[in-house]
C-alpha positions in Angstrom: 0.0 0.0 -0.1 3.0 2.2 0.8 4.2 1.6 -2.9 0.9 2.4 -4.5 0.9 5.6 -2.5 4.4 6.7 -3.6 3.2 5.9 -7.2 -0.1 8.0 -6.6 1.7 10.8 -5.3 4.5 11.0 -8.2 2.1 10.5 -10.8 -0.4 13.2 -9.6 2.8 15.8 -9.3 4.1 14.7 -12.8 0.5 15.3 -14.3 -0.1 11.5 -15.0 -3.2 11.3 -12.9 -6.2 13.7 -14.0 -7.3 14.0 -10.3 -6.1 12.6 -6.9 -7.5 9.0 -5.7 -10.0 9.3 -2.6 -7.7 7.3 -0.7 -4.3 8.4 -2.3 -3.4 5.1 -3.9 -2.8 4.2 -7.6 -2.8 0.8 -8.9 -3.7 -1.1 -12.0 -5.7 -4.3 -12.9 -2.4 -6.0 -13.4 -1.4 -5.4 -10.0 -4.1 -7.8 -8.6 -2.8 -10.8 -10.6 -0.9 -13.6 -8.6 2.2 -13.7 -10.5 2.7 -9.8 -10.5 5.4 -8.4 -8.1 5.7 -5.0 -6.6 9.3 -4.5 -5.7 10.2 -1.8 -3.1 13.6 0.0 -1.8 12.7 0.7 1.8 14.5 2.7 4.5 13.7 1.0 7.6 9.8 0.6 7.2 9.2 3.5 4.7 9.0 2.7 1.1 11.3 5.3 -1.1 11.0 3.8 -4.4 9.0 1.0 -6.4 8.8 -0.8 -9.5 6.5 -3.6 -10.7 7.2 -6.8 -12.4 4.1 -8.2 -14.7 4.3 -11.4 -16.3 2.0 -11.9 -19.6 -1.2 -13.9 -19.3 -3.3 -15.1 -21.9 -6.6 -13.9 -20.1 -5.1 -10.4 -19.1 -2.2 -9.7 -21.4 -0.2 -6.8 -20.3 -0.7 -3.0 -19.6 1.3 -2.2 -22.8 -1.4 -4.0 -25.0 -3.1 -0.8 -25.0 -0.4 0.7 -27.2 1.9 -2.1 -28.4 -0.2 -5.1 -28.7 1.1 -6.0 -32.3 5.0 -5.8 -31.2 4.1 -7.7 -28.1 2.3 -10.6 -30.3 5.5 -10.9 -32.3 7.3 -12.2 -29.3 4.4 -14.1 -28.0 3.8 -15.9 -31.3 7.6 -16.9 -31.0 6.7 -18.7 -27.9 8.8 -15.9 -25.6 7.8 -15.4 -21.8 7.3 -11.8 -21.9 7.5 -9.4 -18.8 6.4 -5.8 -18.3 8.0 -3.5 -16.2 6.0 -0.6 -15.1 4.6 1.9 -12.3 8.0 3.0 -11.6 8.2 6.0 -8.8 10.6 7.4 -6.5 10.0 10.0 -3.9 11.3 13.2 -5.3 13.8 13.8 -2.4 15.5 10.6 -3.1 15.8 10.7 -7.1 19.4 11.8 -7.0 20.2 8.5 -5.0 19.8 6.3 -8.0 17.5 3.8 -6.1 16.1 2.6 -9.6 19.5 0.8 -10.2 18.9 -1.7 -7.1 15.6 -1.9 -7.8 16.7 -3.1 -11.6 19.2 -5.2 -9.9 16.6 -7.3 -7.9 14.4 -7.6 -10.9 17.2 -8.7 -13.1 17.9 -11.5 -10.6 14.1 -12.3 -10.3 13.7 -12.3 -14.3 16.7 -14.7 -14.3 15.1 -17.0 -11.8 11.7 -17.1 -13.4 13.2 -17.5 -17.0 11.7 -14.7 -18.5 12.7 -14.0 -22.3 11.8 -10.5 -22.7 11.5 -7.3 -20.2 9.2 -4.7 -22.0 8.7 -1.4 -20.7 7.0 2.2 -21.7 8.7 5.3 -20.8 8.3 8.9 -21.6 10.4 10.1 -24.5 12.5 12.1 -22.3 13.7 8.9 -20.6 14.7 6.8 -23.3 18.3 7.7 -23.4 18.6 6.9 -19.8 17.2 3.2 -20.2 18.9 2.6 -23.5 22.6 4.0 -22.3 22.4 2.7 -18.5 20.4 -0.4 -18.8 20.6 -1.2 -22.2 17.1 -1.4 -23.6 16.6 -1.5 -27.3 13.9 0.1 -29.3 10.6 -2.0 -29.4 7.7 0.3 -30.6 7.5 4.2 -32.0 6.4 6.9 -30.0 2.7 6.9 -29.3 0.3 8.9 -27.4 -0.8 6.9 -24.0 -4.3 8.4 -22.9 -4.4 6.9 -19.4 -1.5 9.0 -18.5 -2.0 11.9 -21.1 1.4 11.7 -22.3 3.7 10.3 -24.9 5.3 6.9 -24.6 8.0 4.7 -26.2 8.4 0.9 -25.9 11.8 -0.7 -25.0 12.9 -4.2 -24.6 15.6 -6.1 -23.1 16.3 -9.6 -24.6 17.3 -11.7 -21.7 19.4 -14.0 -23.4 21.7 -11.3 -24.8 21.7 -9.1 -21.7 24.8 -10.6 -19.9 27.3 -10.3 -23.0 25.9 -6.8 -23.7 26.5 -5.7 -20.0 29.9 -7.2 -20.4 30.7 -5.4 -23.5 29.5 -2.3 -22.1 30.9 -2.4 -18.6 33.6 -5.0 -18.2 36.2 -3.1 -18.6 35.2 0.2 -16.6 36.2 0.8 -12.9 34.7 -1.3 -10.0 32.2 1.6 -9.1 30.6 1.8 -12.5 30.8 -1.9 -13.4 27.1 -2.8 -14.0 27.8 -6.3 -15.3 29.3 -7.2 -12.0 26.8 -5.3 -10.1 24.0 -7.2 -11.9 25.6 -10.5 -13.0 27.9 -11.4 -10.5 28.0 -9.4 -7.1 25.4 -10.5 -4.4 24.1 -13.6 -6.5 22.2 -14.8 -3.4 19.5 -12.3 -4.0 17.3 -14.7 -5.4 18.1 -18.2 -4.2 17.9 -20.4 -7.6 17.1 -23.7 -5.7 13.7 -22.2 -4.3 12.6 -20.0 -7.2 10.3 -22.6 -8.7 8.6 -23.1 -5.7 7.5 -19.7 -4.7 8.1 -17.7 -7.8 6.1 -19.7 -10.3 2.9 -20.6 -8.0 -0.3 -18.5 -7.9 0.1 -16.2 -5.1 -2.8 -13.9 -4.6 -3.0 -10.9 -2.5 -4.3 -11.3 1.0 -8.0 -10.8 1.3 -7.9 -7.7 3.5 -5.4 -6.0 1.0 -7.5 -7.1 -2.1 -10.6 -5.5 -0.4 -8.6 -2.4 0.4 -7.7 -2.0 -3.2 -11.0 -2.8 -4.8 -12.7 -0.7 -2.4 -10.5 2.2 -3.4 -11.6 1.4 -7.2 -15.1 0.0 -7.0 -15.7 0.6 -10.7 -12.5 -1.5 -11.7 -14.4 -5.0 -11.8 -17.2 -3.4 -13.8 -15.2 -2.0 -16.5 -13.7 -5.5 -17.3 -14.7 -8.0 -20.0 -16.7 -10.8 -18.3 -14.1 -13.3 -18.5 -11.5 -11.2 -16.7 -14.0 -10.0 -14.0 -15.1 -13.6 -13.3 -11.6 -14.9 -13.0 -10.8 -12.2 -10.3 -14.1 -12.5 -8.5 -13.2 -16.1 -8.1 -9.6 -15.6 -7.2 -10.7 -12.9 -4.5 -14.2 -14.3 -3.5 -13.4 -13.9 0.3 -12.5 -10.3 -0.1 -15.4 -9.5 -2.3 -18.2 -11.4 -0.4 -17.1 -11.5 3.1 -20.3 -10.9 5.1 -18.9 -8.1 7.4 -18.5 -5.6 4.5 -20.4 -6.3 1.6 -19.1 -5.1 -1.9 -21.0 -3.7 -4.7 -20.8 -5.6 -8.0 -22.8 -4.6 -10.8 -24.9 -2.4 -8.8 -26.0 -5.3 -6.6 -25.0 -5.8 -2.8 -23.2 -9.1 -2.2 -22.3 -10.3 1.3 
């Protein structure tokens, strides 16, 4: 919930939200899916920065499908396991500390452990150079306007099967402090334990009922806006959160509880 609060506040200040949320949080449909992950960088108990890791699914697709479905379909048709990175936000007073690099490291290790083939992202054109020069993302889709945030977007992609040699070529001969190849690939390889990743990372892990209830209460129109198949899937997944007797939830204008 802290991560979604940071996301809300940063997006609101950047003009990506047309109005503040009544509960001061911002999240999307895909955050409710069992294999989506919200990565956070914390100082003690306070979330300073966040980024989301959203694996592709047949029923829900990816948020990027709104703009770049043809490009994503070329990867899907090749049988590749596609993941979208999104919902990136850092508290303004912490932006100069490059916390995104530490989030990217954790996500890199997680992507390796879950055998992702491609990491895709939509960014504002003004940030393209940063992602291409630092993290070695490659162009994946031309600039288009993203109505949800009323801003332009460009699609970028990392091929996980090529990124390690690319990192070595770019950083292998640099000084220790700037060697991102070692930082991502070699140093602290225990971030994700390869022996337990299949047990935890690949199984369905829906949100706890109370968290799901809080999120769905914050955005009650979310379920009603979905196609029937998606709405049915979420209602089944979060039955306890939606239909618990103590606090009925409204769906399609009818009270359930």
